[in-house]
Chimera marker file (.cmm) of the C-alpha trace (Angstrom):
<marker_set name="trace">
<marker id="1" x="-3.434" y="-10.076" z="-11.313" r="1" g="1" b="0" radius="0.5"/>
<marker id="2" x="-4.569" y="-9.964" z="-7.973" r="1" g="1" b="0" radius="0.5"/>
<marker id="3" x="-6.959" y="-6.939" z="-7.079" r="1" g="1" b="0" radius="0.5"/>
<marker id="4" x="-6.954" y="-6.045" z="-3.362" r="1" g="1" b="0" radius="0.5"/>
<marker id="5" x="-10.125" y="-3.958" z="-3.759" r="1" g="1" b="0" radius="0.5"/>
<marker id="6" x="-11.471" y="-7.022" z="-3.991" r="1" g="1" b="0" radius="0.5"/>
<marker id="7" x="-9.468" y="-8.919" z="-0.809" r="1" g="1" b="0" radius="0.5"/>
<marker id="8" x="-7.178" y="-11.175" z="-3.445" r="1" g="1" b="0" radius="0.5"/>
<marker id="9" x="-3.934" y="-11.686" z="-2.860" r="1" g="1" b="0" radius="0.5"/>
<marker id="10" x="-0.904" y="-13.162" z="-4.871" r="1" g="1" b="0" radius="0.5"/>
<marker id="11" x="0.956" y="-16.280" z="-3.556" r="1" g="1" b="0" radius="0.5"/>
<marker id="12" x="3.509" y="-18.450" z="-4.175" r="1" g="1" b="0" radius="0.5"/>
<marker id="13" x="3.220" y="-21.885" z="-3.831" r="1" g="1" b="0" radius="0.5"/>
<marker id="14" x="5.191" y="-24.842" z="-5.293" r="1" g="1" b="0" radius="0.5"/>
<marker id="15" x="7.133" y="-22.346" z="-7.416" r="1" g="1" b="0" radius="0.5"/>
<marker id="16" x="3.670" y="-21.399" z="-9.256" r="1" g="1" b="0" radius="0.5"/>
<marker id="17" x="1.634" y="-17.733" z="-8.831" r="1" g="1" b="0" radius="0.5"/>
<marker id="18" x="-1.645" y="-18.427" z="-7.379" r="1" g="1" b="0" radius="0.5"/>
<marker id="19" x="-4.271" y="-15.865" z="-6.560" r="1" g="1" b="0" radius="0.5"/>
<marker id="20" x="-6.459" y="-16.495" z="-3.503" r="1" g="1" b="0" radius="0.5"/>
<marker id="21" x="-9.881" y="-14.693" z="-2.719" r="1" g="1" b="0" radius="0.5"/>
<marker id="22" x="-11.935" y="-15.834" z="0.278" r="1" g="1" b="0" radius="0.5"/>
<marker id="23" x="-15.325" y="-15.038" z="-0.712" r="1" g="1" b="0" radius="0.5"/>
<marker id="24" x="-18.381" y="-15.427" z="1.377" r="1" g="1" b="0" radius="0.5"/>
<marker id="25" x="-18.502" y="-18.893" z="0.041" r="1" g="1" b="0" radius="0.5"/>
<marker id="26" x="-15.376" y="-19.847" z="1.512" r="1" g="1" b="0" radius="0.5"/>
<marker id="27" x="-16.092" y="-17.768" z="4.594" r="1" g="1" b="0" radius="0.5"/>
<marker id="28" x="-18.891" y="-20.167" z="5.075" r="1" g="1" b="0" radius="0.5"/>
<marker id="29" x="-16.559" y="-22.921" z="4.309" r="1" g="1" b="0" radius="0.5"/>
<marker id="30" x="-13.902" y="-21.902" z="7.342" r="1" g="1" b="0" radius="0.5"/>
<marker id="31" x="-16.856" y="-21.338" z="9.667" r="1" g="1" b="0" radius="0.5"/>
<marker id="32" x="-17.939" y="-25.201" z="9.160" r="1" g="1" b="0" radius="0.5"/>
<marker id="33" x="-14.795" y="-25.909" z="9.367" r="1" g="1" b="0" radius="0.5"/>
<marker id="34" x="-13.855" y="-24.135" z="12.478" r="1" g="1" b="0" radius="0.5"/>
<marker id="35" x="-16.988" y="-25.046" z="13.959" r="1" g="1" b="0" radius="0.5"/>
<marker id="36" x="-17.830" y="-21.027" z="14.056" r="1" g="1" b="0" radius="0.5"/>
<marker id="37" x="-21.530" y="-20.007" z="13.812" r="1" g="1" b="0" radius="0.5"/>
<marker id="38" x="-20.782" y="-16.758" z="12.441" r="1" g="1" b="0" radius="0.5"/>
<marker id="39" x="-17.926" y="-14.431" z="10.573" r="1" g="1" b="0" radius="0.5"/>
<marker id="40" x="-17.503" y="-12.425" z="13.684" r="1" g="1" b="0" radius="0.5"/>
<marker id="41" x="-16.836" y="-15.825" z="15.761" r="1" g="1" b="0" radius="0.5"/>
<marker id="42" x="-14.503" y="-16.973" z="13.155" r="1" g="1" b="0" radius="0.5"/>
<marker id="43" x="-12.743" y="-13.210" z="12.975" r="1" g="1" b="0" radius="0.5"/>
<marker id="44" x="-12.677" y="-13.834" z="16.464" r="1" g="1" b="0" radius="0.5"/>
<marker id="45" x="-10.518" y="-17.213" z="16.073" r="1" g="1" b="0" radius="0.5"/>
<marker id="46" x="-8.227" y="-15.266" z="13.740" r="1" g="1" b="0" radius="0.5"/>
<marker id="47" x="-7.214" y="-12.828" z="16.323" r="1" g="1" b="0" radius="0.5"/>
<marker id="48" x="-6.557" y="-15.007" z="19.110" r="1" g="1" b="0" radius="0.5"/>
<marker id="49" x="-2.960" y="-15.221" z="18.580" r="1" g="1" b="0" radius="0.5"/>
<marker id="50" x="-3.081" y="-18.894" z="17.893" r="1" g="1" b="0" radius="0.5"/>
<marker id="51" x="-2.496" y="-20.501" z="13.956" r="1" g="1" b="0" radius="0.5"/>
<marker id="52" x="-2.045" y="-24.575" z="13.847" r="1" g="1" b="0" radius="0.5"/>
<marker id="53" x="-0.676" y="-25.829" z="10.446" r="1" g="1" b="0" radius="0.5"/>
<marker id="54" x="-4.237" y="-27.376" z="9.799" r="1" g="1" b="0" radius="0.5"/>
<marker id="55" x="-5.851" y="-23.584" z="10.012" r="1" g="1" b="0" radius="0.5"/>
<marker id="56" x="-3.031" y="-22.253" z="7.527" r="1" g="1" b="0" radius="0.5"/>
<marker id="57" x="-4.064" y="-25.061" z="5.776" r="1" g="1" b="0" radius="0.5"/>
<marker id="58" x="-7.735" y="-24.488" z="5.723" r="1" g="1" b="0" radius="0.5"/>
<marker id="59" x="-7.524" y="-20.613" z="5.090" r="1" g="1" b="0" radius="0.5"/>
<marker id="60" x="-5.308" y="-21.426" z="2.311" r="1" g="1" b="0" radius="0.5"/>
<marker id="61" x="-7.226" y="-23.949" z="0.803" r="1" g="1" b="0" radius="0.5"/>
<marker id="62" x="-10.273" y="-21.778" z="1.034" r="1" g="1" b="0" radius="0.5"/>
<marker id="63" x="-8.613" y="-18.999" z="-0.503" r="1" g="1" b="0" radius="0.5"/>
<marker id="64" x="-7.390" y="-20.809" z="-3.089" r="1" g="1" b="0" radius="0.5"/>
<marker id="65" x="-10.651" y="-22.460" z="-4.143" r="1" g="1" b="0" radius="0.5"/>
<marker id="66" x="-12.376" y="-18.948" z="-3.352" r="1" g="1" b="0" radius="0.5"/>
<marker id="67" x="-10.425" y="-17.653" z="-6.605" r="1" g="1" b="0" radius="0.5"/>
<marker id="68" x="-11.424" y="-20.541" z="-8.781" r="1" g="1" b="0" radius="0.5"/>
<marker id="69" x="-8.321" y="-23.130" z="-8.049" r="1" g="1" b="0" radius="0.5"/>
<marker id="70" x="-10.056" y="-26.382" z="-7.612" r="1" g="1" b="0" radius="0.5"/>
<marker id="71" x="-7.082" y="-27.536" z="-4.790" r="1" g="1" b="0" radius="0.5"/>
<marker id="72" x="-8.024" y="-29.980" z="-1.933" r="1" g="1" b="0" radius="0.5"/>
<marker id="73" x="-6.390" y="-29.130" z="1.561" r="1" g="1" b="0" radius="0.5"/>
<marker id="74" x="-4.894" y="-32.276" z="1.479" r="1" g="1" b="0" radius="0.5"/>
<marker id="75" x="-2.997" y="-31.382" z="-1.748" r="1" g="1" b="0" radius="0.5"/>
<marker id="76" x="-2.095" y="-27.854" z="-0.056" r="1" g="1" b="0" radius="0.5"/>
<marker id="77" x="-0.743" y="-29.779" z="2.985" r="1" g="1" b="0" radius="0.5"/>
<marker id="78" x="1.955" y="-30.945" z="0.535" r="1" g="1" b="0" radius="0.5"/>
<marker id="79" x="2.394" y="-27.907" z="-1.060" r="1" g="1" b="0" radius="0.5"/>
<marker id="80" x="5.809" y="-25.802" z="-0.449" r="1" g="1" b="0" radius="0.5"/>
<marker id="81" x="6.116" y="-22.054" z="0.477" r="1" g="1" b="0" radius="0.5"/>
<marker id="82" x="9.249" y="-19.892" z="0.270" r="1" g="1" b="0" radius="0.5"/>
<marker id="83" x="10.221" y="-19.228" z="3.995" r="1" g="1" b="0" radius="0.5"/>
<marker id="84" x="8.757" y="-22.930" z="5.059" r="1" g="1" b="0" radius="0.5"/>
<marker id="85" x="6.470" y="-22.482" z="8.646" r="1" g="1" b="0" radius="0.5"/>
<marker id="86" x="6.482" y="-18.913" z="8.509" r="1" g="1" b="0" radius="0.5"/>
<marker id="87" x="6.097" y="-18.619" z="4.733" r="1" g="1" b="0" radius="0.5"/>
<marker id="88" x="2.600" y="-19.896" z="5.239" r="1" g="1" b="0" radius="0.5"/>
<marker id="89" x="2.138" y="-17.587" z="8.170" r="1" g="1" b="0" radius="0.5"/>
<marker id="90" x="2.312" y="-15.158" z="5.538" r="1" g="1" b="0" radius="0.5"/>
<marker id="91" x="-0.172" y="-15.739" z="3.049" r="1" g="1" b="0" radius="0.5"/>
<marker id="92" x="-2.362" y="-16.742" z="6.018" r="1" g="1" b="0" radius="0.5"/>
<marker id="93" x="-1.956" y="-13.195" z="7.138" r="1" g="1" b="0" radius="0.5"/>
<marker id="94" x="-1.843" y="-11.406" z="3.882" r="1" g="1" b="0" radius="0.5"/>
<marker id="95" x="-5.242" y="-13.253" z="2.780" r="1" g="1" b="0" radius="0.5"/>
<marker id="96" x="-6.916" y="-12.479" z="6.004" r="1" g="1" b="0" radius="0.5"/>
<marker id="97" x="-5.824" y="-8.698" z="6.216" r="1" g="1" b="0" radius="0.5"/>
<marker id="98" x="-6.872" y="-8.741" z="2.582" r="1" g="1" b="0" radius="0.5"/>
<marker id="99" x="-10.344" y="-9.854" z="3.467" r="1" g="1" b="0" radius="0.5"/>
<marker id="100" x="-10.987" y="-8.121" z="6.646" r="1" g="1" b="0" radius="0.5"/>
<marker id="101" x="-9.454" y="-4.715" z="5.442" r="1" g="1" b="0" radius="0.5"/>
<marker id="102" x="-10.410" y="-1.404" z="7.425" r="1" g="1" b="0" radius="0.5"/>
<marker id="103" x="-10.052" y="-1.868" z="11.005" r="1" g="1" b="0" radius="0.5"/>
<marker id="104" x="-9.161" y="-5.628" z="11.783" r="1" g="1" b="0" radius="0.5"/>
<marker id="105" x="-6.658" y="-5.059" z="9.146" r="1" g="1" b="0" radius="0.5"/>
<marker id="106" x="-3.934" y="-3.873" z="11.706" r="1" g="1" b="0" radius="0.5"/>
<marker id="107" x="-4.690" y="-6.484" z="14.434" r="1" g="1" b="0" radius="0.5"/>
<marker id="108" x="-4.341" y="-9.614" z="12.320" r="1" g="1" b="0" radius="0.5"/>
<marker id="109" x="-0.816" y="-7.994" z="11.250" r="1" g="1" b="0" radius="0.5"/>
<marker id="110" x="-0.270" y="-7.665" z="14.714" r="1" g="1" b="0" radius="0.5"/>
<marker id="111" x="-1.186" y="-11.504" z="15.087" r="1" g="1" b="0" radius="0.5"/>
<marker id="112" x="1.046" y="-12.772" z="12.160" r="1" g="1" b="0" radius="0.5"/>
<marker id="113" x="3.315" y="-10.610" z="13.442" r="1" g="1" b="0" radius="0.5"/>
<marker id="114" x="3.547" y="-12.471" z="16.915" r="1" g="1" b="0" radius="0.5"/>
<marker id="115" x="3.534" y="-15.957" z="15.275" r="1" g="1" b="0" radius="0.5"/>
<marker id="116" x="6.286" y="-15.188" z="13.035" r="1" g="1" b="0" radius="0.5"/>
<marker id="117" x="8.664" y="-13.830" z="15.937" r="1" g="1" b="0" radius="0.5"/>
<marker id="118" x="7.261" y="-17.077" z="17.533" r="1" g="1" b="0" radius="0.5"/>
<marker id="119" x="8.735" y="-19.352" z="14.930" r="1" g="1" b="0" radius="0.5"/>
<marker id="120" x="11.341" y="-17.714" z="14.925" r="1" g="1" b="0" radius="0.5"/>
<marker id="121" x="12.523" y="-17.451" z="18.427" r="1" g="1" b="0" radius="0.5"/>
<marker id="122" x="11.835" y="-21.775" z="18.348" r="1" g="1" b="0" radius="0.5"/>
<marker id="123" x="8.188" y="-21.853" z="19.210" r="1" g="1" b="0" radius="0.5"/>
<marker id="124" x="6.369" y="-24.207" z="18.205" r="1" g="1" b="0" radius="0.5"/>
<marker id="125" x="5.251" y="-24.338" z="14.492" r="1" g="1" b="0" radius="0.5"/>
<marker id="126" x="2.005" y="-26.206" z="14.691" r="1" g="1" b="0" radius="0.5"/>
<marker id="127" x="0.449" y="-23.585" z="17.321" r="1" g="1" b="0" radius="0.5"/>
<marker id="128" x="2.208" y="-20.598" z="18.935" r="1" g="1" b="0" radius="0.5"/>
<marker id="129" x="0.095" y="-18.957" z="21.352" r="1" g="1" b="0" radius="0.5"/>
<marker id="130" x="0.478" y="-15.453" z="21.507" r="1" g="1" b="0" radius="0.5"/>
<marker id="131" x="-2.641" y="-13.859" z="23.356" r="1" g="1" b="0" radius="0.5"/>
<marker id="132" x="-1.537" y="-12.318" z="26.488" r="1" g="1" b="0" radius="0.5"/>
<marker id="133" x="2.150" y="-12.824" z="25.828" r="1" g="1" b="0" radius="0.5"/>
<marker id="134" x="4.706" y="-10.522" z="26.682" r="1" g="1" b="0" radius="0.5"/>
<marker id="135" x="7.595" y="-10.354" z="24.403" r="1" g="1" b="0" radius="0.5"/>
<marker id="136" x="9.264" y="-7.089" z="24.984" r="1" g="1" b="0" radius="0.5"/>
<marker id="137" x="8.455" y="-3.969" z="23.194" r="1" g="1" b="0" radius="0.5"/>
<marker id="138" x="6.228" y="-5.843" z="20.779" r="1" g="1" b="0" radius="0.5"/>
<marker id="139" x="2.684" y="-4.780" z="20.462" r="1" g="1" b="0" radius="0.5"/>
<marker id="140" x="0.134" y="-7.071" z="21.564" r="1" g="1" b="0" radius="0.5"/>
<marker id="141" x="-3.546" y="-7.441" z="19.125" r="1" g="1" b="0" radius="0.5"/>
<marker id="142" x="-6.378" y="-5.953" z="20.416" r="1" g="1" b="0" radius="0.5"/>
<marker id="143" x="-9.654" y="-7.506" z="19.970" r="1" g="1" b="0" radius="0.5"/>
<marker id="144" x="-12.205" y="-6.796" z="17.038" r="1" g="1" b="0" radius="0.5"/>
<marker id="145" x="-14.634" y="-4.275" z="17.561" r="1" g="1" b="0" radius="0.5"/>
<marker id="146" x="-17.600" y="-6.551" z="19.166" r="1" g="1" b="0" radius="0.5"/>
<marker id="147" x="-15.649" y="-9.484" z="19.985" r="1" g="1" b="0" radius="0.5"/>
<marker id="148" x="-15.887" y="-10.984" z="23.501" r="1" g="1" b="0" radius="0.5"/>
<link id1="1" id2="2" r="1" g="1" b="0" radius="0.2"/>
<link id1="2" id2="3" r="1" g="1" b="0" radius="0.2"/>
<link id1="3" id2="4" r="1" g="1" b="0" radius="0.2"/>
<link id1="4" id2="5" r="1" g="1" b="0" radius="0.2"/>
<link id1="5" id2="6" r="1" g="1" b="0" radius="0.2"/>
<link id1="6" id2="7" r="1" g="1" b="0" radius="0.2"/>
<link id1="7" id2="8" r="1" g="1" b="0" radius="0.2"/>
<link id1="8" id2="9" r="1" g="1" b="0" radius="0.2"/>
<link id1="9" id2="10" r="1" g="1" b="0" radius="0.2"/>
<link id1="10" id2="11" r="1" g="1" b="0" radius="0.2"/>
<link id1="11" id2="12" r="1" g="1" b="0" radius="0.2"/>
<link id1="12" id2="13" r="1" g="1" b="0" radius="0.2"/>
<link id1="13" id2="14" r="1" g="1" b="0" radius="0.2"/>
<link id1="14" id2="15" r="1" g="1" b="0" radius="0.2"/>
<link id1="15" id2="16" r="1" g="1" b="0" radius="0.2"/>
<link id1="16" id2="17" r="1" g="1" b="0" radius="0.2"/>
<link id1="17" id2="18" r="1" g="1" b="0" radius="0.2"/>
<link id1="18" id2="19" r="1" g="1" b="0" radius="0.2"/>
<link id1="19" id2="20" r="1" g="1" b="0" radius="0.2"/>
<link id1="20" id2="21" r="1" g="1" b="0" radius="0.2"/>
<link id1="21" id2="22" r="1" g="1" b="0" radius="0.2"/>
<link id1="22" id2="23" r="1" g="1" b="0" radius="0.2"/>
<link id1="23" id2="24" r="1" g="1" b="0" radius="0.2"/>
<link id1="24" id2="25" r="1" g="1" b="0" radius="0.2"/>
<link id1="25" id2="26" r="1" g="1" b="0" radius="0.2"/>
<link id1="26" id2="27" r="1" g="1" b="0" radius="0.2"/>
<link id1="27" id2="28" r="1" g="1" b="0" radius="0.2"/>
<link id1="28" id2="29" r="1" g="1" b="0" radius="0.2"/>
<link id1="29" id2="30" r="1" g="1" b="0" radius="0.2"/>
<link id1="30" id2="31" r="1" g="1" b="0" radius="0.2"/>
<link id1="31" id2="32" r="1" g="1" b="0" radius="0.2"/>
<link id1="32" id2="33" r="1" g="1" b="0" radius="0.2"/>
<link id1="33" id2="34" r="1" g="1" b="0" radius="0.2"/>
<link id1="34" id2="35" r="1" g="1" b="0" radius="0.2"/>
<link id1="35" id2="36" r="1" g="1" b="0" radius="0.2"/>
<link id1="36" id2="37" r="1" g="1" b="0" radius="0.2"/>
<link id1="37" id2="38" r="1" g="1" b="0" radius="0.2"/>
<link id1="38" id2="39" r="1" g="1" b="0" radius="0.2"/>
<link id1="39" id2="40" r="1" g="1" b="0" radius="0.2"/>
<link id1="40" id2="41" r="1" g="1" b="0" radius="0.2"/>
<link id1="41" id2="42" r="1" g="1" b="0" radius="0.2"/>
<link id1="42" id2="43" r="1" g="1" b="0" radius="0.2"/>
<link id1="43" id2="44" r="1" g="1" b="0" radius="0.2"/>
<link id1="44" id2="45" r="1" g="1" b="0" radius="0.2"/>
<link id1="45" id2="46" r="1" g="1" b="0" radius="0.2"/>
<link id1="46" id2="47" r="1" g="1" b="0" radius="0.2"/>
<link id1="47" id2="48" r="1" g="1" b="0" radius="0.2"/>
<link id1="48" id2="49" r="1" g="1" b="0" radius="0.2"/>
<link id1="49" id2="50" r="1" g="1" b="0" radius="0.2"/>
<link id1="50" id2="51" r="1" g="1" b="0" radius="0.2"/>
<link id1="51" id2="52" r="1" g="1" b="0" radius="0.2"/>
<link id1="52" id2="53" r="1" g="1" b="0" radius="0.2"/>
<link id1="53" id2="54" r="1" g="1" b="0" radius="0.2"/>
<link id1="54" id2="55" r="1" g="1" b="0" radius="0.2"/>
<link id1="55" id2="56" r="1" g="1" b="0" radius="0.2"/>
<link id1="56" id2="57" r="1" g="1" b="0" radius="0.2"/>
<link id1="57" id2="58" r="1" g="1" b="0" radius="0.2"/>
<link id1="58" id2="59" r="1" g="1" b="0" radius="0.2"/>
<link id1="59" id2="60" r="1" g="1" b="0" radius="0.2"/>
<link id1="60" id2="61" r="1" g="1" b="0" radius="0.2"/>
<link id1="61" id2="62" r="1" g="1" b="0" radius="0.2"/>
<link id1="62" id2="63" r="1" g="1" b="0" radius="0.2"/>
<link id1="63" id2="64" r="1" g="1" b="0" radius="0.2"/>
<link id1="64" id2="65" r="1" g="1" b="0" radius="0.2"/>
<link id1="65" id2="66" r="1" g="1" b="0" radius="0.2"/>
<link id1="66" id2="67" r="1" g="1" b="0" radius="0.2"/>
<link id1="67" id2="68" r="1" g="1" b="0" radius="0.2"/>
<link id1="68" id2="69" r="1" g="1" b="0" radius="0.2"/>
<link id1="69" id2="70" r="1" g="1" b="0" radius="0.2"/>
<link id1="70" id2="71" r="1" g="1" b="0" radius="0.2"/>
<link id1="71" id2="72" r="1" g="1" b="0" radius="0.2"/>
<link id1="72" id2="73" r="1" g="1" b="0" radius="0.2"/>
<link id1="73" id2="74" r="1" g="1" b="0" radius="0.2"/>
<link id1="74" id2="75" r="1" g="1" b="0" radius="0.2"/>
<link id1="75" id2="76" r="1" g="1" b="0" radius="0.2"/>
<link id1="76" id2="77" r="1" g="1" b="0" radius="0.2"/>
<link id1="77" id2="78" r="1" g="1" b="0" radius="0.2"/>
<link id1="78" id2="79" r="1" g="1" b="0" radius="0.2"/>
<link id1="79" id2="80" r="1" g="1" b="0" radius="0.2"/>
<link id1="80" id2="81" r="1" g="1" b="0" radius="0.2"/>
<link id1="81" id2="82" r="1" g="1" b="0" radius="0.2"/>
<link id1="82" id2="83" r="1" g="1" b="0" radius="0.2"/>
<link id1="83" id2="84" r="1" g="1" b="0" radius="0.2"/>
<link id1="84" id2="85" r="1" g="1" b="0" radius="0.2"/>
<link id1="85" id2="86" r="1" g="1" b="0" radius="0.2"/>
<link id1="86" id2="87" r="1" g="1" b="0" radius="0.2"/>
<link id1="87" id2="88" r="1" g="1" b="0" radius="0.2"/>
<link id1="88" id2="89" r="1" g="1" b="0" radius="0.2"/>
<link id1="89" id2="90" r="1" g="1" b="0" radius="0.2"/>
<link id1="90" id2="91" r="1" g="1" b="0" radius="0.2"/>
<link id1="91" id2="92" r="1" g="1" b="0" radius="0.2"/>
<link id1="92" id2="93" r="1" g="1" b="0" radius="0.2"/>
<link id1="93" id2="94" r="1" g="1" b="0" radius="0.2"/>
<link id1="94" id2="95" r="1" g="1" b="0" radius="0.2"/>
<link id1="95" id2="96" r="1" g="1" b="0" radius="0.2"/>
<link id1="96" id2="97" r="1" g="1" b="0" radius="0.2"/>
<link id1="97" id2="98" r="1" g="1" b="0" radius="0.2"/>
<link id1="98" id2="99" r="1" g="1" b="0" radius="0.2"/>
<link id1="99" id2="100" r="1" g="1" b="0" radius="0.2"/>
<link id1="100" id2="101" r="1" g="1" b="0" radius="0.2"/>
<link id1="101" id2="102" r="1" g="1" b="0" radius="0.2"/>
<link id1="102" id2="103" r="1" g="1" b="0" radius="0.2"/>
<link id1="103" id2="104" r="1" g="1" b="0" radius="0.2"/>
<link id1="104" id2="105" r="1" g="1" b="0" radius="0.2"/>
<link id1="105" id2="106" r="1" g="1" b="0" radius="0.2"/>
<link id1="106" id2="107" r="1" g="1" b="0" radius="0.2"/>
<link id1="107" id2="108" r="1" g="1" b="0" radius="0.2"/>
<link id1="108" id2="109" r="1" g="1" b="0" radius="0.2"/>
<link id1="109" id2="110" r="1" g="1" b="0" radius="0.2"/>
<link id1="110" id2="111" r="1" g="1" b="0" radius="0.2"/>
<link id1="111" id2="112" r="1" g="1" b="0" radius="0.2"/>
<link id1="112" id2="113" r="1" g="1" b="0" radius="0.2"/>
<link id1="113" id2="114" r="1" g="1" b="0" radius="0.2"/>
<link id1="114" id2="115" r="1" g="1" b="0" radius="0.2"/>
<link id1="115" id2="116" r="1" g="1" b="0" radius="0.2"/>
<link id1="116" id2="117" r="1" g="1" b="0" radius="0.2"/>
<link id1="117" id2="118" r="1" g="1" b="0" radius="0.2"/>
<link id1="118" id2="119" r="1" g="1" b="0" radius="0.2"/>
<link id1="119" id2="120" r="1" g="1" b="0" radius="0.2"/>
<link id1="120" id2="121" r="1" g="1" b="0" radius="0.2"/>
<link id1="121" id2="122" r="1" g="1" b="0" radius="0.2"/>
<link id1="122" id2="123" r="1" g="1" b="0" radius="0.2"/>
<link id1="123" id2="124" r="1" g="1" b="0" radius="0.2"/>
<link id1="124" id2="125" r="1" g="1" b="0" radius="0.2"/>
<link id1="125" id2="126" r="1" g="1" b="0" radius="0.2"/>
<link id1="126" id2="127" r="1" g="1" b="0" radius="0.2"/>
<link id1="127" id2="128" r="1" g="1" b="0" radius="0.2"/>
<link id1="128" id2="129" r="1" g="1" b="0" radius="0.2"/>
<link id1="129" id2="130" r="1" g="1" b="0" radius="0.2"/>
<link id1="130" id2="131" r="1" g="1" b="0" radius="0.2"/>
<link id1="131" id2="132" r="1" g="1" b="0" radius="0.2"/>
<link id1="132" id2="133" r="1" g="1" b="0" radius="0.2"/>
<link id1="133" id2="134" r="1" g="1" b="0" radius="0.2"/>
<link id1="134" id2="135" r="1" g="1" b="0" radius="0.2"/>
<link id1="135" id2="136" r="1" g="1" b="0" radius="0.2"/>
<link id1="136" id2="137" r="1" g="1" b="0" radius="0.2"/>
<link id1="137" id2="138" r="1" g="1" b="0" radius="0.2"/>
<link id1="138" id2="139" r="1" g="1" b="0" radius="0.2"/>
<link id1="139" id2="140" r="1" g="1" b="0" radius="0.2"/>
<link id1="140" id2="141" r="1" g="1" b="0" radius="0.2"/>
<link id1="141" id2="142" r="1" g="1" b="0" radius="0.2"/>
<link id1="142" id2="143" r="1" g="1" b="0" radius="0.2"/>
<link id1="143" id2="144" r="1" g="1" b="0" radius="0.2"/>
<link id1="144" id2="145" r="1" g="1" b="0" radius="0.2"/>
<link id1="145" id2="146" r="1" g="1" b="0" radius="0.2"/>
<link id1="146" id2="147" r="1" g="1" b="0" radius="0.2"/>
<link id1="147" id2="148" r="1" g="1" b="0" radius="0.2"/>
</marker_set>
């Protein structure tokens, strides 16, 4: 069972329930994968309103490994999530919200909502750009504190 106080979530992949957690090692792995120098730059990348399929694969893979599952990113890419691409976006959004709880959580939630809305409107499932996009009446994400 996931412990939200530790930044853990539960997700169903290929019909199996998994615990995911972005531990410090998992975050360091993502910094390297995304060529970011620090966690603030990593958080800024997630806040920018774009999420590629490869990003989701890396984030979910790091979360699985952070929770103790020995599952490579390539294996994550072959897994199925309820809801298809939107299901993967939901997993990523919940994992990032659990990891960056506090002031960043609403920002990441808004970002995920915009990505899912973009997919529902027929947007590109590989990368949906929501930074600066004006979608009638929907709140736009604001930058993380300290981000430029």
